[in-house]
C-alpha positions as CSV (number, residue, x, y, z in Angstrom):
1,M,165.4,-7.1,-0.4
2,N,165.8,-9.8,2.2
3,M,169.1,-10.8,3.7
4,L,169.8,-13.8,1.4
5,E,169.1,-11.4,-1.7
6,E,171.5,-8.7,-0.4
7,I,173.8,-11.5,0.4
8,D,173.7,-13.0,-3.1
9,H,174.0,-9.3,-4.7
10,V,176.9,-8.5,-2.5
11,Q,178.7,-11.9,-3.6
12,S,177.8,-11.5,-7.1
13,T,179.3,-8.2,-7.7
14,A,182.5,-8.4,-5.5
15,D,185.9,-8.1,-6.8
16,L,188.1,-10.9,-6.2
17,L,191.5,-9.4,-5.0
18,H,193.3,-12.8,-4.0
19,D,192.3,-16.5,-5.0
20,K,192.8,-19.5,-2.9
21,Q,196.2,-20.1,-4.3
22,E,197.4,-16.8,-3.7
23,V,196.1,-17.1,-0.1
24,D,197.4,-20.5,0.5
25,A,201.0,-19.2,-0.6
26,A,200.6,-16.4,2.0
27,I,199.6,-18.6,4.6
28,D,202.4,-21.1,3.8
29,N,204.9,-17.9,4.0
30,M,203.4,-17.0,7.4
31,A,204.0,-20.7,8.9
32,H,207.4,-20.7,7.6
33,K,208.4,-17.6,9.5
34,I,206.1,-18.3,12.9
35,N,208.0,-22.0,12.8
36,L,211.3,-20.3,12.7
37,L,210.7,-17.4,15.3
38,L,208.8,-19.1,17.8
39,A,210.4,-22.7,17.8
40,D,211.6,-22.8,21.3
41,R,208.7,-20.6,22.8
42,N,206.0,-23.0,23.8
43,P,203.3,-20.2,22.6
44,I,199.7,-20.3,22.9
45,F,197.9,-20.4,19.6
46,L,195.0,-17.7,20.3
47,C,192.5,-17.9,17.4
48,V,190.4,-14.7,17.4
49,M,186.6,-15.8,17.0
50,N,184.8,-15.8,14.8
51,G,187.1,-14.0,12.1
52,G,190.1,-16.1,13.0
53,L,188.4,-19.3,12.6
54,V,189.4,-20.1,8.8
55,I,192.9,-18.6,9.1
56,G,193.4,-20.5,12.4
57,G,192.5,-23.6,11.2
58,E,194.7,-23.2,8.0
59,L,197.7,-21.8,10.0
60,L,197.3,-24.4,12.6
61,T,197.9,-27.4,10.2
62,R,201.1,-25.7,9.0
63,L,202.9,-25.0,12.4
64,T,205.2,-27.8,13.1
65,I,206.1,-26.3,16.7
66,P,204.9,-27.4,19.9
67,L,201.9,-25.2,21.0
68,T,198.7,-24.9,22.9
69,V,195.5,-23.9,21.3
70,D,192.7,-21.6,23.0
71,A,190.2,-19.1,21.8
72,I,189.2,-15.3,22.5
73,N,186.5,-13.7,21.1
74,A,186.5,-9.7,21.4
75,S,184.0,-8.3,18.9
76,R,183.6,-4.7,17.7
77,Y,181.0,-5.2,14.9
78,Q,178.4,-7.7,16.0
79,N,177.6,-8.8,12.7
80,Q,177.3,-5.3,11.1
81,T,179.5,-3.4,8.7
82,S,180.7,-0.7,11.3
83,G,181.1,-0.9,14.8
84,S,182.7,0.9,18.2
85,T,182.8,-0.3,21.5
86,I,184.5,-4.1,22.0
87,E,182.2,-6.5,23.4
88,W,184.5,-9.5,25.2
89,V,182.3,-12.7,24.4
90,L,185.0,-15.4,25.0
91,K,188.5,-15.0,27.1
92,P,190.9,-17.9,26.9
93,R,190.7,-20.7,29.8
94,T,194.2,-21.4,29.3
95,P,196.4,-19.3,31.9
96,L,198.5,-16.8,29.8
97,Q,201.0,-16.2,33.1
98,G,204.6,-16.7,31.7
99,R,203.9,-17.6,28.3
100,T,204.3,-16.6,24.7
101,V,201.2,-15.7,22.8
102,L,200.3,-15.9,19.1
103,I,197.1,-13.9,18.4
104,V,195.9,-14.9,15.2
105,D,193.0,-13.0,13.5
106,D,191.6,-12.6,10.1
107,I,192.5,-9.2,9.4
108,L,194.0,-5.9,10.9
109,D,192.0,-3.0,9.9
110,E,192.1,-0.1,12.2
111,G,194.0,-1.9,14.9
112,I,191.5,-1.2,17.8
113,T,190.5,-4.7,18.7
114,L,194.3,-6.4,18.3
115,E,195.2,-3.7,20.5
116,A,192.5,-4.8,23.3
117,I,193.7,-8.1,22.8
118,Y,197.1,-7.5,23.1
119,R,196.7,-5.5,26.6
120,Y,194.6,-8.2,27.6
121,C,197.3,-10.8,27.1
122,L,199.8,-8.7,28.7
123,S,197.4,-7.9,31.8
124,E,197.1,-11.6,32.3
125,G,200.8,-12.2,32.6
126,A,201.8,-13.1,29.1
127,T,205.7,-12.8,28.7
128,S,205.3,-11.7,25.1
129,V,202.6,-11.4,22.7
130,Y,202.9,-12.0,18.9
131,S,200.4,-11.7,16.3
132,A,199.6,-13.2,12.7
133,V,196.8,-11.7,10.6
134,L,195.8,-13.2,7.0
135,V,194.9,-9.4,5.8
136,D,196.4,-5.9,6.8
137,K,194.3,-3.2,5.4
138,I,196.5,-0.3,3.9
139,L,195.0,2.7,5.7
140,D,196.1,6.5,5.3
141,R,196.5,6.8,9.1
142,E,198.6,5.2,11.8
143,K,197.1,1.9,13.8
144,P,197.7,1.6,17.1
145,V,199.5,-2.0,16.5
146,Q,201.3,-4.0,13.7
147,A,201.3,-7.4,13.2
148,D,204.1,-9.5,13.8
149,F,203.0,-11.8,10.7
150,V,201.2,-10.8,7.8
151,G,199.8,-12.7,5.1
152,L,198.6,-10.1,2.3
153,S,198.2,-6.4,2.4
154,V,194.9,-5.1,0.9
155,E,193.3,-1.7,-0.4
156,D,191.2,-0.2,2.0
157,R,187.9,-1.5,0.9
158,Y,185.1,-3.9,2.9
159,L,186.2,-7.3,2.4
160,F,184.9,-10.7,2.9
161,G,186.1,-14.2,2.7
162,Y,188.8,-16.6,4.4
163,G,186.9,-15.4,7.8
164,M,186.1,-12.2,7.3
165,D,182.4,-11.5,6.8
166,Y,179.5,-9.3,5.7
167,K,176.9,-8.9,8.2
168,G,178.1,-12.4,9.6
169,Y,177.9,-14.1,6.3
170,L,180.2,-15.1,3.6
171,R,183.2,-16.1,5.9
172,N,183.4,-19.2,3.9
173,M,184.3,-17.8,0.7
174,P,187.7,-19.2,-0.6
175,G,189.4,-16.0,-1.6
176,I,189.5,-12.5,-0.4
177,Y,186.8,-10.4,-1.8
178,A,186.1,-6.4,-1.7
179,C,182.7,-5.4,-1.8
180,Q,181.5,-2.6,-4.3
181,D,181.6,0.5,-2.5
182,N,178.0,1.7,-2.9
183,L,176.6,-1.7,-0.8
184,I,178.0,-0.7,2.3
185,D,175.9,1.1,4.9
């Protein structure tokens, strides 16, 4: 099976966990809480690429507070379904010194990448660091960090859609889907 056939198979056999309306409501709720908590903080909205692209864009249009936008790319997966070491692909150009940072990402899975980004922001002089994730995956073990703003909590399955990918594909799906367990290698 070639890659496009594999992607088509994954997509056609996946379970829809949350449709666009449910995701939109979750993003509205997150935005409301962020607007209240960070209204006077002048935050840097730090989008985690590539997964945070969709949630970042959606969330950004709902925020009414003054902020600046930048991006960071710290990847463990490199378009695979599992990963170990963090690869720093992009660091923000905006100085973090003395600023509040809001890290925005698609998913809090094991928390390894988010913890590394937290540490990076603090090492660059951020005065406080918050995080917003569309999905917090429910695991049977402790995570090194917890997100401050969570859209949805989802069972421990391999997910795609709304920025989350399957081997670099399907980030653009307008819902949150779970792959059939037998498809993940």
